[in-house]
Every structure is written in C-alpha cells, then in structure tokens.
N, C-alpha and C positions, 0 to 999 in steps of 0.2 A: 165437865165431865160424863163418860158413859154409865151406860145401865153394867154390871156385872151381867155376863151369859149364865142364865138358867138352865142347863138341863132339864129336859122334860123328865117325871118318872117313867121309868119302862111299864109298861102296859103287864099287866100277871100273866102267867104264861098259864094256860089250863091245859089241862093232860088230854081232854078229849080232843082239842082244838081240827086235830086232825086224824083224828080217828074214822073220821064217818067217811074217808078217802076211798075210792076203790083201787084194785091191783093196781088197774093203771095208771091211776094218776099217781100212786105209789113208785112206779115204774120212772115216772116222767120227773120225779122231784129228786129223785137217786139220782139220775143220769144231770139231772144240773147242779147235784153238786160233786156229781165223780171225776171230773176232771183234777179241781183241786184237792179232794181230799185221799185220790187214789194216790198221786204223785206226792204228798207230803208224805204218807205212811211209809211206800214201799222204799223210801233213800232214806225214813228219821235214824235208823239205827245202824246206818251202813260206818258211820265214823266215832266209836265209843268214846272217844277223849272228846267229843263235843262238849260246850259248859250246858249242860240240862241238870236240875237237882236231882233229878230222881235216874241218874243214870249213876246209883248206885248200888251194889247189892246187896245192903240191909234190908229189913222187913216194916212198914210202917208200924210207928210206936201205936197207934192206936188196936192193930192187929194180935199185940204184943199185949197191951195193956188187957184186951180182953180177954185172951186165952188165962191170964193170968192170974184175972178176977173170976172163971169158972162161966164167963160170960156165952163161949163155944168154949165146947168140950168134944176133944179128939178119942177113939178115932173117929174119923168117919169118908163120905166121899164128899168132895170140894170141886168147884168149877172154879178157873179164876178168870174171868172174862177181860181181854183186853190184857194179858199177861206180861206184854214187856217182854224186858230181861229174865225173867222166872225170878225176882230176887222174894216176891211176896209167895208163890208159890212152892217155892225150892225148901221155904221156910214152913210152912204150911205140913211138907210131907214129909221132913226130920221131926214134926209135932206127933207122924203118925198116919197123919188124913192119906190119903190115896186121894190124888190130884190132879185133874185133869185143865190144861191149860192153854186157854184159845187166844190168837191173833193176828194182826193182817198181815201183819210183818214178818216176812222171813229170817231177815236180819236176827230180829229181835229175835224170833225162836232159836237158833242158833245158840245166842249168847244166853238163853235157858237151859238149853243141854247140855251146853261145855259147865254152867255154873252145878247141874244136879248132878254131872257126874266129877267134879271138883267135890262136892257135899256128901257124897255115896245116895244121895236117895235119887226115887222113879219120880219121872213124870211123863204124864201123856200127854203129845204137845200134838197142837191141830190147826194150822194155818186155814187163815178167813173167817166168817162171820159165826158168830153162833145164831145167826137167824139162820144159815143153810143146813147146819149139824146140829140141832141143840140134843141135848143127853136127855133120856129116856125120862117120860114122867115120872114125877115123885119119886126118884132117883140118887137125889144129892141131899147132901146133913145143910152144906156148907155154899153160895154162891159167893164170890169173893169179887168187889169192881172197883179196882183202885184205879180212877183216870179213866175212864171207857165212859160213863155216861154225858161223863159235860164234852164228848165227841160224838152224839149222839145226835141227826137229825131228827126236828122237833115232829117230823110226821111219823118216827119209828118209836117213841119214847113210850106209846100208848103201848104198842106189842112189844115191847121189852120189858114191860111192867107185868103182864103176864107171861109171855114164857118165862120170868127167873121165878114167879106164883107156880106156873106149872109143872117146872122139874126138881123144885122142893119139897122134899116128905113133911109131912105135918108137925108143924113147930119148927121145922130147917131154919136158920138164918142167913142173914144176907149183912155183906158188911159194903159201904160204901166210901168211897173218900168222892173227894169233886170240889169242880171253885167254887167257894162263897163271893159276895159281891165286892168287884173290885179287881178279882184275882183274875176272870177269863175276861172275852174281849168287852162283854156290855150292852151287848149286841138284842133286838127282839129277836123271836120266831122270824118275821116277816122279813127281817133286815137281812138276816140268812138266805131267803129265795132271792133278795134281790140282789145279794150281793156272788152269790153262787159259791159261798164259801159256809164254814164254822168258825174261821176270824180265829183259830187255834184253841177255840172250847168256849163255851159259852157257860155262866156264874149262874148261879139259881141262890135263892133265898133259901131263911129258911121254911118260909109261907108255903114259897115253891114244893121245899123236898117236901114237906108233911102232907100236901094236895098229892101231890105225885105219887106217893108211896104206901098214905094211908088208909086208901080203901083194900087195900091185900094186906096189908101189912102193919103188926103194932109196933110201933118206934120203939126200942129199946132205952135207945140214948144219941141224944144227938148235939152233938159239938166238932169245936173247933179243933182242928189240927194242933198240938204241942209241935212249938219248931223244936229241933235236936239239932245237935252244933255239932261242928265237922268233927268228926271219928267216932262218935257218937253208932252204937251198936241195931242203932234204929232209925227210922227214916220220918220228921217230921217238919213239914213248912208250914209259915203264916199262909192264911189265907182260904185253906182249903177247910170243908167240911169233911169230918167223920160219923159216919151212921149206922148202928145199929138195929136191926129188925128181925123182927119173930113173925112168921107166916101165920095168919090167924085161922082160928079149929076150924072157923066156916069153910076154908079154901078146901 
C-alpha cells in the first residue's frame, strides 16, 4: 500500500520579498502576467447571468456590520478598489459617503453605474488600475477592498499597502475582504510567475495578513466572513477573511 501524498506547506509570504525590484523588473513581471490577467477581467462581467456568488447587488455583511457597530462612521470620502458591479460602493453612497470606485473592467463599471442610478445615488467611477491614478494624499476616510488584494501580483503588494496608507487621512479606515486558506489557488508567489497567472486568486493566512498590513495599520478586527443565505440583504461567503484596520497615528 502506497504512502499518502503529503502536500508540503507553502513558504510564508514576506511583504518585502519583491519590493526591492526596480521599475524595469516590475514592468517585466507585469508583462509576464498581462496576457492571462487582462483577458480574464475584460470579459469577466460581460455576462451578468454567470454563476458567480458575488454577482449580486447586496453589500458585504462585514461592511454593514462595521457601520452598524460604529467602527466606520459616515459621512466621509471613500475609495472602493476593484469595485466590480458597485454593490458595496452604492451601499456606502446610500449611507452618506462620497464614493470613488475603480475597476479594470468596463462592463463592471457599466453595471455599477446602472445600479447607482437605480438606487438614486452618485458614484465617481474610473476604469483602470488604482496605481495609475491614485487619490490625493490624505484625502480619504475609508478605503475598501472586497476581492482586489487576492488578485494582486506579489511584486505589487508592498506598493499597494503604501498607496492606501498614503491616501488615507490620519485614523482613516481600511476594509479588506480576501481569500482565506483553501479558497484561492493555493500557489506560492514563485508559482505565480512560473505559470504566468494568478490562478484565479491567491489565498492568505491570518499571519500573512497581519504581516502585510500590520506595519502601517492597527488591526481593529480580523475574522471570517459570515455566510449569508439566498435572499439575504447582505453578501457573505465561507472561506473569506474580513479585516478592518486603522491607519497608525505615526503615518
């Protein structure tokens, strides 16, 4: 009888592993991933009937929970990174936030604009990467990322943390939803570049999230997203992390 196959543990991800690369090396890594990732997002939202759990028009349960508990307080200026169909951006606008949503997909932004008009709220929407046209420094009260971080290439992670820390006002809040262990592809960082793809999204351990974000942010809450049933007025899915953090005073 053969021995069972044991999958070796993934090497811990270090936030600064790729941060020392220069601009030319970053561009080369971007190009290595571009073919797979650009094609994925340009067509992802074209068919709204696809069986995707987040193709709904309800906000994340954790986002609603944080506002109800006073951990995030409107009004203020908010950025929704990778806003998709605008379900969280529209909800935040309905709570009194001035919201700017950014996404790579034109189809996603079309959906977000339609949803905003249906709900009678205003959104500022931009197609592209947040790296291309970041908000002004210290101009935001809230940055919210529901599903963008786990689609971010390893060599862009450190710059992403720095960018969000820069655009938030002192004491500003960061909300994050991302894949936990088993919810993503399970690849380590090197596998991303060997395959030339992010594999549908990277998953993160609690320790990795604390290491990535803990230098610039105080972690207010890090928990598993609560699963919601069909027909609920909030979105929630097993296997996802929900993290709320506050920009450190020293920033």
